[in-house]
Structures are given as C-alpha cells and as structure tokens.
DRENVEX-333415 format. One record per residue (C-alpha): residue in three letters; x negated, y, z negated. Coordinates in steps of 0.02 Angstrom, whole numbers, plus 32768, in hexadecimal, padded with zeros to 4 digits. Last residue first. Layout:
BEGIN
ALAXYZ;...
//
This chain:
BEGIN
GLNBE2330828F66;ALABDE330DE8EE3;LEUBE31307D8E69;ARGBDF62FCC8E7E;LEUBD4A30028EA4;GLYBD4630668DE7;LEUBD9E2FCC8DA2;ASNBCF22F7A8E07;ILEBC792FD28DAC;LEUBCF32FC48D12;ALABCE72EF18D2B;ARGBC212EFE8D5E;VALBBEF2F5E8CAC;SERBC862EF48C37;TYRBC042E618C1A;GLYBB3F2E958C1B;SERBB152E0E8BC7;ALABA842E428B36;GLYBA092DB18AF6;LYSBA0D2D1D8B63;THRBA492D438C06;VALBAF32D298C72;TRPBAD12D1C8D17;GLYBAF82C5B8D15;ARGBAEB2C4D8C45;ASPBA3B2C698C04;SERBA3E2C488B57;SERBA7A2C908A92;METBAEA2D188AE2;ASNBB132DD48AAD;ASPBB952E508ADE;VALBC172DB98AF2;GLYBC8A2DC28A49;ALABC7E2E658A1E;ILEBCC72E778AC4;ASPBD622ED28A8E;LEUBDAD2F3B8B28;HISBE342FBF8B27;VALBE982FFF8BA7;TRPBEE330A28B9E;PROBF8030F08C13;THRBF90319D8BD5;LYSC01431B18B58;GLYBFCC31C68ABE;ALABEEE31718ABA;PHEBED731B88A0A;PROBF77314B89DF;GLUBF3630BC8A2A;LEUBE9830AD89BE;PHEBEE5305F891D;LYSBF3B2FED896F;ALABE9C2FAA89EE;GLYBE3C2F928952;VALBF072F3C88F0;ILEBEE32ECB897D;THRBE202E76897D;GLYBE582E6688C4;ALABEFB2E0988C5;GLYBEF02DD9882D;ARGBF622DFC879D;ASNBEDA2DF98715;GLYBF242E9486AE;ALABF4D2F3F8719;GLYBED92F2787BE;VALBE542FB687CA;ASNBE1F307787ED;ARGBEC5309B87AA;CYSBF48311A87F9;ASPBFAC31B887CE;ALABF6A31D6872C;VALBF6D31AF866E;ASPBFD831138671;SERBF9530CB870D;LYSC00A306587AF;ILEBF642FF88812;TYRBFC52F6787DD;GLUC0652FB5880E;ASPC0272FC588CF;TYRC04A2F2288E9;GLUC0ED2F1988F9;LYSC0F82F6D8982;TRPC0B62EF389F9;METBFFF2F148A3F;PROBFF82E688A83;LEUBF3B2E198A98;ARGBF082DFD8B5F;TRPBE7A2D898B8B;THRBDF52DAA8BF8;LYSBD612D448C6D;GLUBCE32DA18CC4;GLYBCA52D5A8D7A;ALABC912DF58DA6;ALABD232DEB8E17;ALABD8E2DCF8D84;ALABD562E5C8D13;ALABDA62EC08DB7;ALABE452E608DB1;GLUBE502E658CEE;VALBE3C2F1F8CED;GLUBE9E2F5A8D7B;ARGBF522ECC8D30;CYSBF152F548C86;LEUBF342FE68CEC;ALABFEF2FA38D1E;ASPC02C2F5F8C66;ASPBFE830058C16;ASNBFF0301D8B4D;THRBF5C2FAC8B3D;METBEF92F2A8AE1;LEUBE602EAF8B5C;ALABE002E288AF0;TYRBD652DE08B4C;CYSBD302D358B8F;VALBCDC2C868B61;ASPBC6F2CBA8ACC;GLYBCF62CA48A61;LEUBD9E2CBE8A64;ALABDF82CE489AE;THRBD5A2CC58941;THRBCF22D4789B0;VALBD7B2DCD89B7;ALABD802DCD890C;GLYBCD52E1D8907;THRBD212EC4893C;LEUBCF82F3889B8;THRBC6B2F1C8A1C;ALABCBA2FA38A73;VALBCF82FEA8B21;ASPBD7E30768B3B;VALBDE930818BD6;ILEBE3631178BFD;ARGBE99314D8C9C;LYSBEE8320B8CC2;ALABE69325A8C7B;GLYBE7933068C5A;LEUBDE2332F8BF3;GLUBE51335A8B63;ASNBE8C329C8B70;ALABDC332728B70;TRPBDAB32D98AFB;CYSBE2B326A8A71;ILEBDDC31CF8AB1;ALABD3932008A6F;ASPBD9C323289CF;ALABDD3317889BA;LEUBD44313089FF;VALBCCC3170895D;LEUBD31312188FB;ARGBD6430A58940;GLYBCAB305D894C;GLUBC9630928885;ALABD0E2FF28847;ASPBC712FCB87BC;THRBC953073876A;ASNBD4030128733;ILEBDCD307186DB;VALBDAE30F5873D;GLUBE5E31698727;ILEBE9131AB87D5;THRBECE324C87EE;ARGBF093262889F;GLYBF15332488DB;ASNBEC8330B898C;METBE1533108975;ALABE25328788D9;ARGBE1A32BA8834;VALBDD73269879D;VALBDFF322186FE;ASPBD7F31B48683;GLYBDB23129862C;PROBD2B30B78648;LYSBC89313F8669;THRBC4831A186E1;ALABB8531CB86E3;SERBB4332568687;GLYBACD31F38628;SERBAB23162868F;PROBB0030DD86E3;METBABE30E88799;ASNBB5030B8883F;GLUBAD6311288CA;THRBB1231908935;CYSBB6A319A89F4;PROBC1131908A53;ALABC1131868AF5;ILEBC5731D28B6E;ALABC5A319E8C32;LEUBCD432008CC0;VALBD1131C78D46;ASNBD5C32438DEE;LEUBD5531BA8E84;LYSBD4331828F3B;ALABCB131418F0A;GLYBBF631478F43;LEUBB9F30BC8F1C;ARGBB3231208EC1;ALABBA531648E62;LEUBC0B30E08E19;ALABB6A30A78DF5;TRPBB3F31248D81;ALABBEE311F8D36;ALABBDE305A8CF9;THRBB46308C8CCA;ILEBB7131098C4C;VALBC1D30A88C22;ASNBB9C2FF98BE9;ALABB25304D8B95;ALABBA230928B2C;GLYBC0A30028B19;THRBB642FAE8ADD;METBB4C301D8A5E;ASPBB462F9D89CD;ALABAB12F448A0C;LYSBA582F82898F;METBABD2F118926;ALABA612E8C8951;GLUB9DB2EA388D7;METBA692E84885C;ASNBA5C2DBA8853;ALABA5E2D9887A3;ALABA3F2E1E873E;PROBB122E3586F9;LYSBB642EE28745;ILEBB742F6986FF;SERBC212FB686D2;ILEBB9F307F869C;GLYBB7F30668744;GLYBBA02FD487A3;THRBAF62FC887C4;ASPBB152FEE889D;PHEBA92303D88F9;THRBAAB308889BE;ILEBB6130888997;GLYBB8B30D48A31;LYSBC56308D8A5E;GLYBC5B30AF8B21;VALBCF931038B64;LEUBCF5310F8C38;ALABD9231A48C58;LEUBDE631738D02;ASPBE3B31DB8D8C;TRPBDE832858D41;GLYBE2D33278D64;GLUBE0C33C98DE5;GLYBDBB339D8E95;GLYBD5C33318EEA;ARGBD6332818EF7;GLYBCC8324D8ED1;ARGBCB032A68E44;TYRBC49326E8DBA;GLYBC2B32768D1A;LEUBBB432578C89;ARGBBE4327A8BE1;ILEBB8A326A8B1F;LEUBBD132848A83;LYSBB0E32858A10;PROBB0A325C896E;PROBA7C32A388FF;GLUB9F8321688BC;VALB9EE32478814;SERBA8E31CD87F6;GLYBB1331BA875B;LYSBB83323687A7;ALABB823203885E;VALBC1A318C8839;SERBC80322A87EB;LEUBC5632878887;LEUBCA632158911;SERBD4F32278889;GLYBD6332D9885E;METBD4E33138928;GLYBD7833B5891E;LYSBD5333ED89A6;ARGBCC7348C894A;GLUBC8533FE88F4;METBC6F338A8989;ASPBC13342C89D9;ALABBA23448893A;ARGBB7E33908943;GLUBB20338689D5;LEUBBA9336F8A93;VALBB3333468B06;GLUBB8333798BD8;PHEBB47330F8C79;GLUBB8A33298D2B;METBB4A32AF8D93;GLYBAD132B98E34;ALABAAC31ED8E33;GLUB9D9321B8DF5;ARGBA1F329D8D7D;ALABA9A32548D2F;LEUBA2F31B58D06;GLUB9A1321B8CB8;ALABA3C327A8C52;ALABA5531D48C05;ARGB9CD31888BDE;GLUB9C632458B7B;ALABA5032248B13;METBA3C31838AEF;VALB98331B88AAE;THRB9DD32318A61;PROBA5F31B589F8;THRB9D0315389CC;LEUB96A30CA8A3B;HISB8C2309A8A0C;ASNB8D830848954;SERB9823041898A;PROB9252F8989F0;GLUB9552F9B8AA2;ASNB9AC2EF68AC7;ALABA4A2F6F8AEC;TRPB9FA2FEB8B4D;ASPB99D2F5C8BC4;ARGBA4A2EFD8BC9;ALABAB62FBA8BFF;ILEB9FF2FC28C8B;ASNBA182F098CBF;THRBAE32F2B8CE5;ALABAB62FD38D60;GLUBA452F578DB1;ALABAA72ED68DD3;LEUBB652F558E0E;ILEBAE22FA28E6C;SERBA742F0E8ED7;GLYBB2E2EBA8EEE;ARGBB652F5F8F4D;GLUBABC2F478FC3;ALABAD32E918FD0;ALABB902ED89014;ARGBB362F409088;ALABABA2EBA90AC;METBB542E4190EA;GLYBB9E2EAB9148;ALABAFB2EE491A9;VALBAEF2E3791CA;LYSBB7F2DE1920E;SERBB782DFF92BE;ALABAB02DBF92BC;ASPBAFB2D049288;HISBA6C2CAE9257;GLUBA622CFD9181;ILEB9CD2CE99127;ILEB9FA2D389082;VALB93D2D7F902F;VALB9362D7A8F93;GLUB8942DF38F43;GLUB8162DFA8ED0;ILEB8422D6B8E5D;GLUB7DA2D9F8DB9;ALAB75D2D418D56;ARGB7402DA18CAA;ASPB7822D118C34;ASPB6F42CA48C8C;GLYB68E2D0B8BF8;ALAB6E02D8B8BA2;SERB66E2DE08B39;SERB6972E998AF9;LYSB72D2E7C8AED;HISB7B22F098AC3;LYSB7C92F3B8B6F;LEUB80C2E7B8B99;PHEB8C82E608BAF;GLNB8EC2DF08C53;TYRB95B2E138CBF;GLYB93F2D708D6B;GLYBA052D308D62;LEUBA442DED8D63;ILEB9D72E108E0F;SERB9FE2D748E59;GLYBAAF2D6E8E2B;GLUBAD52E008E5D;ALABA7E2DFB8F0B;ILEBACE2D568F0D;ALABB8E2D6E8EE1;GLNBB6E2E198F5F;ALABB532DAC8FFD;CYSBBBC2D218FC0;ALABC3C2DB48FD1;GLUBBF52DFD909D;PROBBFD2D4690E5;ASPBCB72D139084;LEUBCCA2C64903D;GLYBCF22BF190C0;ALABC9E2B339059;ILEBC4C2B089115;GLYBBE82BA89123;ALABBEE2C43909F;GLYBBDB2BBE8FF2;HISBB2A2C098FE8;ALABAF12C7B905F;ILEBA3F2C49909B;THRB9AF2C67902C;ALAB8EA2CAE9049;ILEB89F2CD28F94;ARGB8012D1C8F6D;ARGB7872D518EFD;ILEB7792C898EB3;GLYB6B42C8D8E9F;PROB6CD2C858DB5;ARGB7732C438DA9;ARGB8382C728DAC;LEUB8702BEA8E1C;ALAB8E02BA38DAC;ARGB91C2C5C8D6A;VALB95A2C938E19;VALB99A2BE08E37;ASNBA0F2BFA8DA0;ALABA4B2CB78DC7;ALABA702C7A8E7C;LEUBAE52BE08E4E;ASNBB472C5E8DC3;ARGBB5F2CEB8E50;VALBB9F2C5B8EDF;ALABC012BE68E3E;ASPBC492C9E8E0E;ILEBC7D2CC18EDE;ASPBCD32C0C8EDD;PHEBCA32B4F8EDF;GLUBD1E2AE08E90;ASPBD712A7A8F44;ARGBCB52A558F5A;ASNBC8B2A0B8ED3;GLYBBDA2A348E92;LEUBB672AB38EE2;GLYBABE2A3E8ECA;ALABA1E2AD38EF7;VALB9972A8A8F6D;LEUB8F72ACB8F3F;VALB8922AF08FDD;ARGB7D72B018FCA;PROB73B2B27900E;ALAB77F2BA69089;PROB74D2BBA914D;METB7962B179164;ARGB7482A60918C;GLYB6BE2A96912A;LEUB6BE2A1990A3;THRB7832A399082;HISB7892A2B8FC1;ILEB8362A128F94;THRB87D2A568F03;VALB93529F88EA7;LEUB9A62A808E3F;GLUBA4B2A1B8DF6;GLYBAB42AAB8DD2;ALABB592A738E02;LYSBB5229A88E32;GLYBAFC29A78EED;ARGBAC728FD8EE0;LEUBA0429098EF5;ASPB9A4288B8E9B;GLYB9FD27DE8EE1;ALAB98427A58F5C;ALAB9E427B58FFC;ILEBA0628868FAC;VALB93228908FB5;GLNB934283F906B;SERB9A628AB90A9;ILEB95F2951906B;ALAB8A7290D90C7;GLYB8EF28F79172;GLYB862290F91B7;LEUB84B29C8914D;ALAB8852A2B920E;METB92629AD9200;ASPB94129CE9137;VALB9282A99914B;ALAB9C22A8991DB;GLYBA282A26916A;THRBA252A8C90D3;GLYBA312B219167;GLYBAD92AC991A9;GLYBAF02A269173;PROBA8D29A690EF;VALBAD829089109;THRBAEC2894907D;VALBB7F29189028;GLYBBEB28D88F91;GLUBBBB29618F34;PHEBB872A0C8FA1;LEUBAE92A3B8FC0;ASNBA6D2AB68FCF;VALB9E92B339024;VALB9692BAB8FBC;VALB8AA2BB29015;ALAB8232BD28FAE;ASPB7872C4C8FAF;ALAB8032C919059;ALAB7B32C9E9128;ALAB8522C739174;ARGB8442BE991D2;THRB8C32B8691B7;ILEB9332BF7917D;ASPB92F2C4A9220;GLYB9762CF1923C;GLNB9EC2D909217;GLUB9B82DD59168;VALBA0D2E2090D8;ARGB9AC2E6C903F;VALB9AC2E348F8A;LYSB9092EAD8F24;METB8DF2E908E78;
//
C-alpha cells in the first residue's frame, strides 16, 4: 500500500471512497466534513439528525454520493470525545477504516488528516499516524492460501488531501517516515506468521541478508564452528537437539560513521520451540513458530533505521536456532559455559530463550555496543502478570529505560517496568554452577527471573530487556494490531534509534 499527501479539495478527490470524520456531539459538521456535507446537499447532516451518526469512537457510516462527488461513496468515521482524541486514536482509526473498506472495487482511498483540524493535533504527526495505521491495519498473511476469495481485496493507495499547500511537503515527509515504520513491522509480522518449515534459521539468515543488501548494511553470520571458537556454549546448548544448523546473524548500519556502536538490538530467534527435553504440551504448540519474533523485530528495526538515514551506528544481533528434543539434546541438569565464562545449570530446557540471548549479549559487548536492548518472547509469566495489553521492561539503567518507554509510547505501545532488586539474584543461584536458568523452588516472579539471568551478561553496559511474550500474537484485530503476529516493539525500537540519533 502506498500512502501519499497531496494538496487539493476533498470534495473533488478522484477515489473509490472518501473518508471524513465527526466528533461526538457535533450536529453541524465543519472543516473537510462540512465541505463534503455541503457537496452532498446536507446528506451527512440528515444522517446526524436521524440519529444514525453520533460521532462515537469506532462508528463508521457509509453514504453513497449518487454522482454528486467524483467518489462514489463517503465514509464518515466517528472520533469520539474531542478531549480524548490523540495520535494513538488517529493511528487506530486509519487501521479500522482500511479494514472496513477492504473489499473488491475499492482500491484508492482519499482522506482528510484526522485530528489536524479542530482537534489541534500536529498535521505532520497526523500524517505519519495515518500512514502507519493504514499500512498496519491493511496487513494480511495470505501466502499459503491457494484461494482466499474476497480476502484478496487490497487497498492500493491512501491519499491524504490537505487544503493548505504550505503543509503538504512536511506532511509528505512524515507519511513516508510512517510508511517505512509500518513496512518494517509488516516484514517482521510476515516472518513471525511463517510456518517453521518455511523459516528455518538458515532461511532467516537469507532473508536478513536480502534486507541488508537492500539498505546497504553490513552483514555477517556466525556458523556453529564460529560459535564454538568463541565459546558460545550457552547458545549451542539449545541448538544441540536440532538437525537445523544454528545461525548467529549480525546486521550493522553506520549512520554516524566512525567506530563503535551506539545501540545494539538483540532478539531471540527460536524458529520453533518444542521445549526440548522439557517438552511442551501439544495444545497450542503450533504458536511456537513465532518464538523468533524478537529476532525479526530487531532485524527489521535496524533495516528501517538505515532506510531513514538515522545518524547513529546500530547493530542488530539475532541468535537463531530450533529447540528440539533428540538423542543429542541438552538434558535438565547439564552445565554449560557462556561466552563470558559464566557457567549455567540448565534446569529446564524450555527456558532456552535466555540461553541464546546470553551469548548474543556477550557478543554485542565484545563488538563495543554502548547500549543494549534485547527483545524476546521470553516468559509465559509475563502474560499472567500483564495480559495482552502491554509488555514488560527490566533494566540496569534508568536513563536508557526512560528512552525506551518514551519510544514505545510514541508508537502507541504500552509498557510496564518491573523491579530488578538484588533480592531476586537469590532465585537463580545454583549449587553446581554460577547460576541456573530458571528460579529455584516455586517462588514466582518468572519474568523478573528471566531478566535477572540475563543481567550479568550485559555487565556494566546500559541494558534494557523487553519481554513481549504477552503481546506478540493476537486473537483478533484491534486498531493497528492485526490478528496473528502483532509487530509489537518494532516501531518502538525504530523510535528509540531516532531519539538517540538526535
């Protein structure tokens, strides 16, 4: 889908559908909606008077123009309470509109900039939000459907019509920025929705290489022998049970130039997780094809930062492997050694994400990362704690965590910070090694324990851990979030890079 901005009159837009809006309580439409109402001979006002349009949030009413405008139909979108309308609402509205209009015969939508009129929101921020919401809301994963019927219908273009010519250039740049953020998110969604027989660690490396070439980024893959030479026994302990070779993927973008890496993004890349010897129940195991969401998110976020020309040096590191049971698989009670020399008693082979992240974080430190943010579908405990509303943050650095929180908020993503008090260190003490990979006894705090396990591998480097397991996969559409892989954290990571670049 292409989103662009042009100067013009919404009543004269040549489109399959024109989209205007109405705040709750408004009985006489103004602005672009008022202009369309006048062009339709007061049709919108008549629908309001009849009580069929009240401007409530989520309300979508279609009016046929019957030749009175070039577009055959007008969609009036309810905006809800004016005092509660914000950029997040703009993004979600755009997504809902695209889904509502996605049908055969509708290819081009023309819309006014929701929120940029009487709501007083910044026009450029609105343009970016419309681009993000439209592309994210229009996402579908139909690759493996031989016949999808009307599901194949797709909006090809969304045009934001702006009457004031002086605003068009800035809004166009903002829409392009939003399009790149949304496109990166949709690539990550594609990877997470892909069945694991179509997305092995090898295929992930190939897809990452394609993105790197497209954006002119550095690209490197460590093979099993390379990891052995580096002493990455923690990561390799997870790969032992699979016939698929592990891949440790690195993309680099030097937007600032010179040496050093301002930010390393590290993502868990378990392309299928059976739990290993500590095997999972069969019910819902098919969802474990998406246990590589963190890896997809960091790769596509770094790719977007390169496309945006961000003035910082950023790494994306993705440790990718399957976690399978076999005669060669790691067993509960085995002790392995990570790249930094720390020994780990593997109590539960289903707590494998932290094992692959440990060596990847060590490698980020070896490469000279000044800040590290890791992203993972790490614990079921985070869903128990936070549900599917937000994701958890844990950190060793308050300043960096505040930056991540602000970056996520700008993406319309809710986060909640969990404590990292030293008392939790006791939970991962082992009798036979430096640490154990799950908490001792039945003491709870599973999400914090996962972060506590990772903390020593970050060392003194400012580090934030994102546990996105509760929000990575959704059961239904909800605003910019679509059913299946959600894409949570991709735009937050891009926003973080842009903030640090400033």
